[in-house]
VMD Tcl script that draws the C-alpha trace (Angstrom):
set ca {
  {-0.05 0.10 -0.21}
  {1.27 3.36 -0.87}
  {-0.01 5.86 1.28}
  {1.42 9.03 -0.65}
  {-0.25 7.83 -3.69}
  {-3.66 6.68 -1.68}
  {-3.49 10.30 0.13}
  {-2.96 12.37 -3.03}
  {-6.01 10.23 -4.57}
  {-8.19 10.89 -1.67}
  {-7.29 14.80 -1.95}
  {-8.00 14.73 -5.64}
  {-11.64 13.13 -4.63}
  {-12.42 15.33 -2.10}
  {-11.54 18.63 -3.87}
  {-15.56 19.22 -5.25}
  {-16.74 18.67 -1.76}
  {-14.16 20.86 -0.12}
  {-14.94 23.45 -2.94}
  {-18.62 23.30 -1.73}
  {-17.57 24.09 1.73}
  {-15.87 27.20 1.12}
  {-19.04 29.60 0.36}
  {-20.99 27.93 3.19}
  {-18.03 28.51 5.50}
  {-17.50 32.21 4.46}
  {-21.47 32.62 4.87}
  {-21.44 31.38 8.48}
  {-18.49 33.37 9.48}
  {-20.01 36.60 7.95}
  {-23.35 35.93 9.67}
  {-21.81 35.18 13.01}
  {-19.63 38.40 12.93}
  {-22.27 40.51 11.58}
  {-24.68 39.42 14.11}
  {-22.23 40.56 16.90}
  {-20.24 37.58 17.65}
  {-16.28 38.17 18.11}
  {-14.34 36.21 15.36}
  {-12.85 33.84 17.92}
  {-16.46 32.74 19.01}
  {-17.30 32.10 15.40}
  {-13.91 29.87 15.07}
  {-14.74 28.01 18.48}
  {-17.94 27.26 17.03}
  {-16.91 26.00 13.82}
  {-14.29 23.93 15.39}
  {-16.88 22.42 17.80}
  {-19.68 21.57 15.39}
  {-19.66 18.71 13.11}
  {-22.30 20.31 10.64}
  {-23.07 23.62 9.08}
  {-26.66 23.38 10.13}
  {-25.59 22.95 13.47}
  {-23.37 26.03 13.33}
  {-26.18 28.21 11.76}
  {-28.67 26.74 14.07}
  {-26.82 27.29 17.17}
  {-25.84 30.89 16.19}
  {-29.71 31.77 15.62}
  {-30.21 30.51 18.80}
  {-27.27 32.66 20.56}
  {-28.84 35.83 18.62}
  {-32.15 34.92 19.93}
  {-31.13 35.11 23.49}
  {-31.37 31.15 24.38}
  {-29.61 29.73 27.18}
  {-26.59 27.49 26.78}
  {-28.64 24.35 27.34}
  {-30.83 24.99 24.59}
  {-27.96 25.73 22.02}
  {-26.26 22.75 23.33}
  {-29.12 20.38 23.00}
  {-29.92 21.63 19.50}
  {-26.77 21.42 18.31}
  {-26.16 17.91 19.84}
  {-29.32 16.82 18.29}
  {-28.35 18.01 14.82}
  {-25.00 16.54 14.99}
  {-26.04 13.29 16.35}
  {-27.05 12.06 12.97}
  {-23.45 11.51 11.97}
  {-23.08 9.03 15.19}
  {-25.89 7.18 13.60}
  {-24.48 7.20 10.32}
  {-21.23 5.97 11.42}
  {-23.14 2.99 13.42}
  {-24.66 2.16 10.12}
  {-21.23 2.14 8.11}
  {-19.47 0.12 10.68}
  {-21.57 -2.61 9.61}
  {-20.10 -2.47 6.17}
  {-16.38 -2.43 7.26}
  {-14.09 -5.20 7.68}
  {-13.94 -6.41 11.41}
  {-10.22 -7.60 10.88}
  {-9.25 -3.92 10.21}
  {-8.29 -1.83 13.37}
  {-8.92 1.56 13.80}
  {-5.28 2.53 12.90}
  {-4.87 0.31 9.84}
  {-6.93 2.53 8.05}
  {-4.22 5.39 8.41}
}
mol new
graphics top color blue
foreach p $ca { graphics top sphere $p radius 0.5 }
foreach p [lrange $ca 0 end-1] q [lrange $ca 1 end] { graphics top cylinder $p $q radius 0.2 }
display resetview
């Protein structure tokens, strides 16, 4: 297995989805900062959310004056779908392949 070749192949395959994330990321940053959040808060929100939907929903709740619990619960529910998708995907993976063998 040639990891450099595989990495380049994966990077090339990921370019279209990466390009799709750029406008969404800029839109979120613009919305968060124009709504009054400091830049560092927008960055922390981006680093702690798995989904753009979670970012936008959490930011809208913050702007509406919701409490920490409501924001955390809403973003958790939105992000939990990835855990469910991962559970489904794990059934398709080879059981002999360990976590680190994929790297």
